[in-house]
NUMI-422787 format. One record per residue (C-alpha): residue in three letters; chain; x, y, z. Coordinates in Angstrom, 1 decimal, always signed. Last residue first. Example, Ala and Ser with C-alpha at 12.3 -4.5 7.8 and 13.67 -1.06 7.14 Angstrom:
BEGIN
   type   mol     east    north       up
    SER     A    +13.7     -1.1     +7.1
    ALA     A    +12.3     -4.5     +7.8
END
This chain:
BEGIN
   type   mol     east    north       up
    CYS     A     +4.8    +72.8    +14.0
    ARG     A     +2.1    +72.0    +11.7
    GLY     A     +2.2    +71.7     +8.1
    PRO     A     +2.5    +67.7     +8.5
    VAL     A     +1.1    +66.9    +11.0
    THR     A     +2.9    +65.2    +14.2
    GLN     A     +3.5    +61.7    +15.2
    GLY     A     +4.5    +61.4    +18.7
    ILE     A     +7.3    +58.6    +20.1
    GLU     A     +8.3    +58.8    +23.4
    GLN     A    +10.5    +56.0    +25.1
    GLY     A     +9.6    +54.1    +27.9
    ILE     A    +10.3    +50.5    +26.8
    ARG     A    +13.6    +51.0    +23.7
    ILE     A    +12.8    +51.5    +20.4
    GLY     A    +16.5    +51.3    +18.7
    GLU     A    +15.1    +49.2    +15.3
    PRO     A    +11.9    +49.8    +14.6
    ALA     A     +9.4    +48.2    +16.2
    PRO     A     +6.1    +46.3    +14.2
    LEU     A     +2.9    +48.3    +16.0
    TYR     A     +1.0    +46.7    +18.5
    CYS     A     -1.7    +49.4    +19.9
    SER     A     -3.5    +51.5    +22.7
    GLN     A     -6.0    +53.8    +22.5
    GLY     A     -5.9    +56.2    +26.1
    ASN     A     -5.9    +59.4    +24.4
    GLU     A     -2.6    +60.3    +25.3
    PHE     A     -1.8    +57.8    +23.4
    VAL     A     -0.6    +53.7    +25.0
    ILE     A     +2.1    +51.4    +22.4
    HIS     A     +2.9    +47.7    +23.1
    ALA     A     +5.7    +47.2    +20.6
    LEU     A     +5.9    +44.1    +18.5
    PRO     A     +8.5    +42.2    +17.9
    VAL     A    +10.4    +41.6    +14.7
    GLY     A     +9.8    +38.3    +12.2
    LYS     A     +6.4    +37.7    +12.4
    GLY     A     +4.0    +35.1    +13.9
    PRO     A     +6.0    +34.0    +16.7
    ASP     A     +5.7    +37.6    +18.5
    HIS     A     +7.9    +38.5    +20.6
    ILE     A     +6.3    +41.2    +23.2
    LEU     A     +8.4    +44.7    +24.0
    ASN     A     +6.4    +46.8    +26.2
    LYS     A     +5.0    +50.2    +27.3
    VAL     A     +6.0    +52.5    +24.5
    GLU     A     +4.7    +56.2    +25.2
    GLY     A     +2.3    +57.8    +22.8
    MET     A     +2.4    +61.3    +21.3
    PHE     A     -0.6    +62.8    +19.1
    ASN     A     -0.5    +65.4    +17.0
    GLU     A     -3.8    +67.6    +16.4
    ASP     A     -5.3    +67.9    +12.4
    LEU     A     -6.3    +64.2    +12.4
    GLU     A     -7.7    +64.2    +16.2
    ARG     A    -11.3    +65.5    +14.6
    THR     A    -11.7    +63.5    +11.7
    ASP     A    -11.5    +60.6    +14.8
    LEU     A     -8.9    +58.1    +14.7
    PRO     A     -9.2    +54.0    +13.7
    PRO     A     -6.5    +52.6    +15.9
    ILE     A     -2.7    +51.8    +14.2
    SER     A     -2.5    +48.2    +13.6
    ALA     A     -0.8    +44.7    +14.2
    ASN     A     -3.0    +42.5    +15.6
    GLY     A     -1.9    +40.1    +18.0
    ALA     A     +0.1    +38.5    +21.0
    ARG     A     +0.2    +35.4    +18.4
    LYS     A     +0.3    +32.3    +20.6
    HIS     A     -3.1    +31.0    +19.5
    THR     A     -2.3    +30.7    +16.0
    PRO     A     +0.2    +27.9    +16.3
    SER     A     -0.1    +26.2    +12.6
    ARG     A     -1.6    +22.9    +12.3
    PHE     A     +1.1    +20.6    +10.5
    ILE     A     +2.5    +18.6    +14.0
    SER     A     -0.9    +19.1    +15.7
    THR     A     -3.8    +17.5    +12.8
    GLY     A     -4.4    +19.6    +10.1
    ARG     A     -5.9    +16.3     +7.8
    GLY     A     -4.7    +18.5     +5.0
    ARG     A     -0.8    +18.2     +6.0
    ARG     A     -1.2    +14.4     +5.6
    ARG     A     -2.4    +14.7     +2.3
    VAL     A     +0.2    +17.0     +1.1
    ILE     A     +2.9    +14.5     +3.3
    ILE     A     +2.0    +11.4     +0.8
    ARG     A     -0.1     +8.6     +2.3
    LYS     A     +2.4     +5.5     +3.1
    GLY     A     +2.0     +2.3     +1.4
    MET     A     +0.3     -0.3     +0.3
END
């Protein structure tokens, strides 16, 4: 008879071939902003750097002044406690 080929074994979804999605930290996206917030500058603070096995880069947990928080891919050189900001072009 012979063995089943690997592609057919993966289709069954056994624990060996299943992706461990329950270990992922979260979605890396910016929270939606109101229209009045688009005209203002806003600051945020890096609270934690988290390893996410689903991505090739660590995630930075950022909490903004307005209370919203999000996970963003961490650029090289970022550290916990660092303040980051978004300035609107044309404003000082």
